[in-house]
N, C-alpha and C positions, 0 to 999 in steps of 0.2 A: 567231447564235438560240440563244435558251433550250432546254434539253430539259423535257420535261414529265417533272416530278417525281413519284414515288408518297410517300403515305403507309402507314407499318405501326403500330398502335395494341396493345401490349403491355404487359400486367400477369404480373409474375413477382417479387413480392413486393414489398418498398420499391421507388419509384421511383428511390431517388437510387441504388440498386445498378445498376440500367438505364440510365439516366443518363449514369453517369460511365462506362459500357462505350461504350455508343452514339456517345459525342461523340467515341472516338477512331478510329471505325470509315471508313473511307477509302469514299467515296462518301454520306457521311450528310452532309447538309448545314444538319440545325437536330435537336436535341433536346429537347423539351417536359415536366415533368410535367406529370400532371392525371389527371381525375376521370372515369370514365364506366362504362355501366353500368349503373346504379344509378335512383330514382324520384325524387328529389330535382334542383331546380333550382338549380342556382349554388349546391353544395354548398362545405361549407368543410372545412379539416383535420378542426378538432376532431369536426365532425360525422360527416366518414368515421371515421377514429379511432372513434368511438362504435358504428360498424360498423351500424346500422339503416338505412341510406341505399342499401344496394346498390350502391353504387359499389366500383370496383375501382383501386386506384393504381396509374397507367397510364403510361408513357411515350408522344410522339407522335414518333415518327420519320421522318424529310422525308428520302429517300432517293432516288439520280439511280442508275435502274434500267440506265441505261448501264456503271454505274461497278459496283455490286452489286446484286443479286437479289434478291427477295423472298425466296426460296428462302433465302442465304444469311446473310440478316436473320434467318432462324428459327432455323439450326442454331445461328450465334450466340446468338440467345435458349435455345434448346433446352441449350445449355452453360454458361450461366451462372448458372441456377438450377433447382430439383428438381422437375420436372413432376409428379414423384409424388408429392407433399405435396398435402392437400386443404387449402385456405383458411390456407395456413401457407407460409412460408421460414423454415427454424428457429426463433429464438424469437419471430419477426414472427407473432403468427396472428389469425386471424379472414378476414371472406369478404372485406376487401377486399385482401387480399394474395395472392388466389388465384393459380393458373396460367390466364392467359386472350389469346386471341387475338380480336382486334374485326377482322373481315375489312374492307374495302373496297371488295370485287369479289368476284365468284364466283371470279374467277381466281384472287384471291386464297384463297380457301377450299378451291381445289380442290389448289392448292400446299401449302397448311397440312394438309390429312387428308391429300397422300403422304408428307408430313415424318413426322407424326407416325408416319403408317403404315411408315414405314423404319426408324422407333427403335421402333418395336415388333418388329418385325422380325426387328431384326439383335440382338434384346433389350439393347437399350445401356443400357438401369434394371431393376433388380431386383425392381422392382413397377411395377405399375399407372398409364402414364397418365392423369391427371387432367386434364391442360387443356382448358379450353371455348373452341368456336368459337362465336362469335356474331359477326352484323353488326353492323358498326359502329353506335354509340349515339350521341345528343346529347353533348357532352365539353366538360369546363371545366377551363381551364388552372387550374392549383395557384398558391396565393398565389407573390410574386417570395421570400419566405423559402424556397420549396424548390426552386427552379432554379440550377441550377449548384451543386448542395450539396456535392458530395465537392470541387469547386474551391475551395469557397471555404474548408472547412474540412475540410482532409484529415489532421487531426491529431485530430480531435474522435473519441470513445472507440468509436463506431458506425463510423465512418469507417477507422480502423484495424484495428478486428477484423473487420469484414465485406464492406467493400466492397475493401480491399486487395487483398484473395485473391483475389478476382473477376479484380479487373485484372488480376492477377500470371497466373492459367491465361489468361484471354485474349490477352495478349500473348503466352504460353508459345505455345499452342494454334491462335491465329492471326495471327502477327506478318505472313504475308502481306494481313492485311486491313487492321491499322495506316495510319492517315494519315498524311504523310511530312510 
């Protein structure tokens, strides 16, 4: 009998970074790069990069909650990007790179609020967390050239200098969560 899977939709900078990490997480069945949170139907990467569609670059993570919880997905998410940077991650600047969690249920929203509250209470970050929480909105899959980007281009400069260190941090801090 198939278990019921859940979806997490997360934006934290370039979707290539998040995709590369979540593809290695045990319990994650699929990761897809896409766009959501804007006002243009069927946006293209070029439109997103211009920054006036309102969309965020996101990953849609399909996971088995019997293997990994939404809370654990969020803990990984908050450890691999800087949720204190408004509309940017490092050199990637613009609203399309904002830190955001698109929730698919009230339960997900409650978990996200709780996790953010814990991060604040524990003073995990030196600056205020600016991660937005919004209900899931229409989602569009990114072009094929943006899917599995790190796997297909590991030597590309952005991959080597930005994604590889995030993967190393994930492997160090979450070895117990890695797919076997």
